[in-house]
C-alpha positions in Angstrom: 3.0 -15.4 -146.6 6.4 -16.7 -147.4 5.6 -19.8 -145.5 2.4 -20.3 -147.4 4.2 -20.2 -150.9 7.1 -22.5 -149.7 4.6 -25.1 -148.6 2.9 -25.2 -151.9 6.1 -25.4 -153.8 7.3 -28.3 -151.7 4.0 -30.1 -152.2 4.1 -29.6 -155.9 7.6 -31.0 -156.2 6.6 -34.1 -154.1 3.6 -34.6 -156.3 5.7 -34.6 -159.5 8.1 -36.9 -157.9 5.4 -39.3 -156.9 4.0 -39.5 -160.4 7.4 -40.8 -161.6 7.7 -43.5 -159.0 5.8 -46.5 -157.8 5.0 -44.8 -154.5 1.3 -44.9 -153.6 1.6 -42.3 -150.9 -1.1 -39.7 -151.3 -0.1 -36.2 -150.6 -2.8 -33.8 -149.5 -2.3 -30.1 -149.8 -2.1 -28.2 -146.5 -5.2 -26.7 -145.1 -5.1 -23.2 -143.8 -6.1 -22.6 -140.2 -9.7 -21.4 -140.0 -10.7 -22.6 -143.4 -13.1 -25.4 -142.4 -10.8 -27.4 -140.2 -11.6 -28.6 -136.6 -8.6 -26.9 -135.1 -8.3 -23.7 -133.3 -5.4 -21.7 -132.0 -5.3 -21.1 -128.3 -4.0 -18.0 -126.7 -0.5 -19.5 -126.7 -0.6 -20.3 -130.4 -1.1 -24.0 -129.9 -3.4 -25.9 -132.2 -6.5 -27.6 -130.6 -8.6 -30.3 -132.2 -12.4 -29.6 -131.6 -13.8 -32.5 -133.6 -14.6 -34.7 -130.5 -16.3 -31.8 -128.8 -18.5 -30.9 -131.7 -19.5 -34.5 -132.3 -20.3 -35.0 -128.6 -22.7 -32.0 -128.6 -24.4 -33.3 -131.7 -24.9 -36.7 -130.2 -26.4 -35.3 -127.0 -28.9 -33.1 -128.9 -30.1 -36.1 -131.0 -30.5 -38.2 -127.9 -32.6 -35.6 -126.2 -35.0 -35.2 -129.2 -35.4 -39.0 -129.4 -36.2 -39.3 -125.7 -38.7 -36.4 -125.9 -40.6 -38.0 -128.8 -40.8 -41.4 -127.0 -42.1 -39.8 -123.8 -45.0 -37.8 -125.4 -46.3 -40.2 -128.1 -48.6 -42.9 -126.9 -49.6 -46.0 -128.8 -53.2 -46.6 -129.8 -53.4 -49.3 -127.1 -52.2 -46.9 -124.5 -54.7 -44.3 -125.4 -57.5 -46.9 -125.3 -56.3 -48.0 -121.9 -56.4 -44.4 -120.6 -59.9 -43.9 -122.0 -61.2 -47.1 -120.3 -59.7 -46.2 -117.0 -61.3 -42.7 -117.1 -64.8 -44.1 -116.7 -66.3 -42.7 -113.5 -63.3 -40.5 -112.7 -64.1 -37.0 -111.5 -63.2 -33.9 -113.3 -62.1 -35.5 -116.6 -60.5 -32.9 -118.8 -57.5 -34.8 -120.0 -59.5 -36.7 -122.6 -59.2 -34.7 -125.8 -60.9 -35.2 -129.1 -57.6 -36.5 -130.6 -57.7 -39.3 -128.0 -61.1 -40.5 -129.2 -60.0 -40.2 -132.8 -56.9 -42.4 -132.2 -59.0 -44.9 -130.3 -61.6 -44.9 -133.1 -64.6 -43.6 -131.2 -66.4 -42.4 -134.3 -69.4 -40.8 -132.6 -67.3 -38.4 -130.6 -66.9 -35.0 -132.3 -65.9 -31.5 -131.2 -69.6 -30.6 -131.0 -70.3 -33.2 -128.4 -67.0 -33.6 -126.6 -68.2 -31.8 -123.5 -71.2 -34.1 -123.3 -68.9 -37.2 -123.5 -66.6 -35.8 -120.8 -69.7 -35.3 -118.7 -70.6 -38.9 -119.2 -67.2 -40.0 -118.0 -67.5 -37.8 -114.9 -70.9 -39.2 -114.0 -71.1 -42.8 -114.9 -70.4 -45.6 -112.5 -70.1 -48.3 -115.2 -66.8 -49.8 -116.2 -67.4 -51.0 -119.8 -65.1 -52.8 -122.1 -64.1 -51.2 -125.4 -66.8 -52.4 -127.8 -69.6 -51.8 -125.3 -68.2 -48.4 -124.4 -68.1 -47.3 -128.1 -71.7 -48.3 -128.4 -72.7 -46.6 -125.1 -71.1 -43.3 -126.2 -73.0 -43.4 -129.5 -76.2 -43.7 -127.6 -75.2 -40.8 -125.3 -74.7 -38.7 -128.5 -78.1 -39.8 -129.8 -79.7 -38.4 -126.7 -77.9 -35.2 -127.1 -78.9 -34.8 -130.7 -82.7 -35.3 -130.0 -84.5 -32.1 -130.9 -87.8 -32.9 -129.1 -88.7 -34.2 -125.7 -91.5 -36.3 -127.0 -88.8 -38.5 -128.8 -87.2 -39.4 -125.5 -88.2 -42.9 -124.3 -87.4 -45.0 -121.2 -85.6 -47.6 -123.2 -83.2 -44.9 -124.6 -82.4 -43.8 -121.0 -81.9 -47.4 -120.0 -79.5 -47.9 -122.9 -77.2 -45.1 -121.6 -77.1 -46.6 -118.1 -79.0 -43.9 -116.3 -79.1 -44.9 -112.6 -82.2 -44.7 -110.3 -84.7 -44.7 -113.1 -85.5 -48.5 -112.9 -86.2 -50.8 -110.1 -84.0 -53.8 -109.4 -86.3 -56.0 -111.4 -85.8 -53.8 -114.4 -89.3 -52.1 -114.4 -89.5 -48.4 -114.8 -89.9 -46.1 -111.8 -92.8 -44.2 -113.4 -92.7 -41.3 -110.9 -89.0 -40.8 -111.3 -89.4 -40.8 -115.1 -92.3 -38.3 -114.9 -90.3 -36.0 -112.7 -87.4 -36.2 -115.1 -89.5 -35.2 -118.0 -90.9 -32.3 -116.1 -87.3 -31.1 -115.2 -85.3 -31.5 -118.4 -85.2 -29.0 -121.3 -87.1 -29.6 -124.6 -84.1 -30.8 -126.6 -80.3 -31.7 -126.5 -80.3 -34.0 -123.5 -76.9 -34.3 -121.7 -76.3 -37.5 -119.8 -74.8 -35.7 -116.8 -77.8 -33.4 -116.5 -80.2 -36.3 -116.8 -78.5 -38.2 -114.1 -78.5 -35.2 -111.8 -82.2 -34.8 -112.3 -82.9 -38.4 -111.4 -80.7 -38.1 -108.3 -82.5 -34.9 -107.3 -85.8 -36.8 -107.4 -84.5 -39.5 -105.1 -83.0 -36.9 -102.8 -86.3 -35.0 -102.6 -88.2 -38.2 -102.0 -86.0 -39.3 -99.2 -85.1 -36.0 -97.5 -87.2 -33.0 -98.7 -90.8 -33.8 -99.7 -93.2 -34.3 -96.8 -95.0 -37.6 -96.1 -98.7 -36.9 -95.9 -102.0 -38.3 -94.7 -105.5 -37.4 -95.8 -108.5 -38.5 -93.8 -111.9 -38.0 -95.2 -115.5 -38.6 -94.1 -118.5 -39.2 -96.4 -122.3 -38.5 -96.2 -124.5 -35.8 -94.9 -125.6 -38.2 -92.1 -122.1 -38.1 -90.6 -122.2 -34.3 -89.9 -123.2 -34.4 -86.2 -120.7 -37.1 -85.3 -117.9 -35.2 -87.0 -118.9 -31.9 -85.5 -118.8 -33.4 -82.0 -115.2 -34.7 -82.4 -113.6 -31.6 -83.8 -111.6 -31.2 -80.6 -110.0 -34.6 -81.3 -108.5 -33.2 -84.5 -107.4 -30.0 -82.7 -105.5 -32.2 -80.2 -103.2 -33.5 -82.9 -103.2 -30.5 -85.1 -104.9 -32.6 -87.8 -107.2 -31.7 -90.6 -109.6 -33.7 -92.7 -112.0 -33.5 -95.7 -115.7 -33.8 -95.2 -117.7 -34.9 -98.3 -121.2 -33.7 -98.0 -124.3 -35.3 -99.6 -127.9 -34.2 -98.9 -126.7 -30.7 -98.3 -130.2 -29.3 -98.4 -131.3 -31.4 -95.4 -128.4 -30.8 -93.0 -127.2 -27.9 -90.8 -125.4 -25.4 -93.0 -124.0 -23.5 -90.0 -122.2 -26.6 -88.7 -120.8 -27.3 -92.2 -119.5 -23.7 -92.4 -118.0 -23.9 -88.9 -116.1 -27.1 -89.9 -114.6 -25.2 -92.8 -113.8 -22.2 -90.6 -111.9 -24.4 -88.2 -109.5 -25.4 -91.0 -111.0 -28.4 -92.6 -112.2 -29.0 -96.1 -115.7 -29.3 -97.4 -116.2 -31.4 -100.5 -119.1 -32.6 -102.7 -120.6 -36.1 -102.4 -123.7 -35.9 -104.6 -127.1 -34.3 -104.2 -128.7 -37.6 -103.0 -125.8 -40.0 -103.1 -126.5 -41.4 -106.6 -124.5 -44.3 -108.0 -122.7 -42.5 -110.8 -122.0 -45.6 -112.9 -125.5 -46.9 -112.9 -127.2 -43.5 -113.2 -125.0 -42.3 -116.0 -125.3 -45.5 -118.0 -129.1 -45.4 -117.6 -129.6 -41.7 -118.2 -126.4 -40.3 -119.7 -123.5 -38.5 -118.1 -125.0 -35.0 -118.6 -128.2 -36.1 -116.8 -126.1 -37.3 -113.9 -124.3 -34.0 -113.8 -127.5 -32.0 -113.9 -129.3 -34.1 -111.3 -126.6 -35.0 -108.8 -123.8 -32.5 -109.2 -124.6 -28.9 -110.2 -127.6 -28.1 -107.9 -125.8 -28.9 -104.7 -122.5 -27.4 -105.9 -124.2 -24.1 -106.8 -125.9 -24.0 -103.4 -122.7 -24.7 -101.4 -120.8 -22.0 -103.3 -123.6 -19.5 -102.8 -123.3 -20.1 -99.1 -119.6 -19.2 -99.3 -118.1 -22.6 -99.1 -114.9 -23.4 -101.0 -115.7 -26.6 -102.8 -113.0 -27.9 -105.2 -113.0 -31.7 -104.6 -115.5 -34.4 -105.2 -115.9 -38.0 -103.8 -117.9 -40.6 -105.8 -120.7 -42.2 -103.8 -120.0 -46.0 -103.4 -116.7 -45.3 -105.2 -118.5 -46.0 -108.5 -117.4 -44.3 -111.7 -116.7 -44.7 -115.4 -114.2 -43.2 -117.7 -116.9 -40.9 -119.0 -117.9 -39.7 -115.5 -114.2 -39.1 -114.8 -113.8 -37.0 -117.9 -116.9 -34.9 -117.2 -116.5 -34.4 -113.4 -113.0 -32.9 -113.8 -114.8 -29.9 -115.5 -116.3 -29.0 -112.1 -113.6 -30.0 -109.6 -109.9 -29.9 -109.4 -109.6 -33.1 -107.3 -111.6 -36.3 -107.3 -111.5 -39.1 -104.6 -112.6 -42.6 -105.3 -113.2 -45.3 -102.6 -111.8 -48.8 -102.0 -113.5 -51.0 -99.4 -113.1 -54.5 -100.7 -111.9 -57.2 -98.4 -108.4 -57.4 -99.9 -107.8 -53.7 -99.6 -104.1 -52.9 -99.1 -103.1 -49.8 -97.2 -100.3 -47.9 -99.0 -99.4 -44.4 -100.0 -99.8 -43.1 -103.5 -98.2 -40.2 -105.4 -99.4 -36.9 -104.2 -99.2 -35.2 -107.6 -102.3 -36.8 -109.0 -105.7 -35.1 -109.1 -107.7 -38.4 -108.9 -107.0 -40.4 -105.8 -108.5 -43.4 -103.9 -109.5 -43.3 -100.3 -108.9 -46.7 -98.5 -111.6 -47.7 -96.1 -111.0 -47.5 -92.4 -114.6 -48.3 -91.5 -115.2 -50.8 -88.7 -115.3 -53.9 -90.9 -112.0 -53.0 -92.7 -110.0 -51.3 -89.9 -106.6 -52.9 -89.3 -104.3 -50.7 -87.1 -101.2 -52.8 -87.8 -101.6 -52.5 -91.5 -102.3 -48.8 -91.3 -99.2 -48.3 -89.2 -97.1 -50.2 -91.6 -98.4 -48.1 -94.5 -97.4 -45.0 -92.5 -94.0 -46.4 -91.7 -93.3 -47.2 -95.4 -94.4 -43.9 -96.9 -91.9 -42.1 -99.0 -91.6 -38.3 -99.3 -94.2 -36.9 -101.7 -96.6 -39.7 -101.0 -100.0 -39.4 -99.3 -101.9 -42.1 -97.5 -105.6 -41.5 -98.3 -107.9 -43.0 -95.6 -111.7 -42.8 -95.8 -114.6 -43.5 -93.5 -118.1 -42.3 -92.6 -119.6 -41.7 -89.2 -117.5 -41.3 -86.0 -119.0 -43.7 -83.4 -121.0 -46.9 -83.7 -124.1 -47.0 -85.9 -126.5 -49.6 -87.0 -124.2 -50.7 -89.8 -120.4 -51.2 -90.4 -119.8 -47.8 -92.0 -118.2 -46.1 -89.1 -115.0 -45.7 -87.1 -114.8 -45.7 -83.3 -113.4 -42.5 -81.7 -110.7 -44.8 -80.1 -109.5 -46.2 -83.4 -109.6 -42.7 -85.0 -107.4 -41.3 -82.3 -105.0 -44.2 -82.7 -104.5 -43.3 -86.3 -104.2 -39.6 -85.6 -101.7 -40.2 -82.8 -99.5 -42.5 -84.8 -99.5 -40.3 -87.9 -98.7 -37.2 -85.7 -95.9 -39.1 -83.9 -94.3 -40.1 -87.2 -94.3 -36.5 -88.4 -96.8 -36.9 -91.2 -98.4 -33.8 -92.7 -102.2 -33.8 -92.6 -103.6 -32.4 -95.9 -106.9 -31.7 -97.5 -107.7 -33.6 -100.6 -107.4 -30.4 -102.6 -104.0 -29.4 -101.2 -102.2 -32.7 -101.0 -100.8 -32.0 -104.5 -99.0 -29.0 -103.1 -96.5 -31.3 -101.4 -93.5 -29.6 -103.1 -94.6 -26.2 -101.9 -95.2 -27.7 -98.4 -91.8 -29.2 -98.2 -90.5 -26.6 -95.7 -93.8 -26.0 -93.9 
């Protein structure tokens, strides 16, 4: 305490003295230890300057904060680059809504972020910034649709859906139809749409069976067909027999054919030309005269008749519309000189049998059609009598066996006309 007062007295005297002289020396009053100075007293009583130590700690802290900010904050250009590089990458979860806001993707919101992430996971396109912004807006448009009827092929093309169009840009109608059957009624997510299209192609290539349907027409073919039933047994093959003139043929043989696993169909009471007869007499008169009498008789005899084949392959839109009221399946007929053997979709109730009668038969083309079948397709072949007749409307037993043998060797499934549409259920059979 004595020291404290002495120091103040000395300082005051010096200050007074300085005021009376030209000295410019500034005298600062002493600072007590512990009163805001940067010194401390060690255990031996020595004074220690802590100013350098405190400043050093402060500098280190500021440096760490600066480095931390620089390492976490991306520029807009860096965010855009990260978004562009994420196209087609799997399991994208690092793209957050803030990233799209920074990069000015105005269509992306919290409500559709998961849909956008699904697009990035699924797409194989690598688009530039402007194109990608437009693409994502179209993806959002699909998601916001509230009715399946509003969905169009062009909209699906605009979002880059793969496998829905052929290389020439035309629509794969079957793939599109299957897609429409599969997807929900609204809110279409790109990833789910792409998965549905890929499922279709997988089913077509690996799951759905390739099928063949062979049919015979006319009541006059009955005996020749009946005599060659063992040929079909040899290859575990089935066929459809379209009967006309039912009242004049052996009903027991017809029933026996059905009992042995084949299908009996309807081919007209007296094989009338549907187009000519209906145009001259009206569609209802054609139904009354050439359809219902025989259909009733066949069903009374216990036959299961659900398919119909037009005599001469002749029809009109009006007869098509009316005949579907009586049968679930209808077969037309193609026998022109330029006929091309090829499979058709099995999911259609109206089909066309391609002539393998003697004047049209071409084994190489038939084999090529079999070789190029896709899963879910059926090759529909049609003829009349088995064995030579007085006209060209027949197939020889030798040629018939060549077709049966090749189809069997290639693993095709033989189907009745009325069951070919069941190809999805037959996939594992």
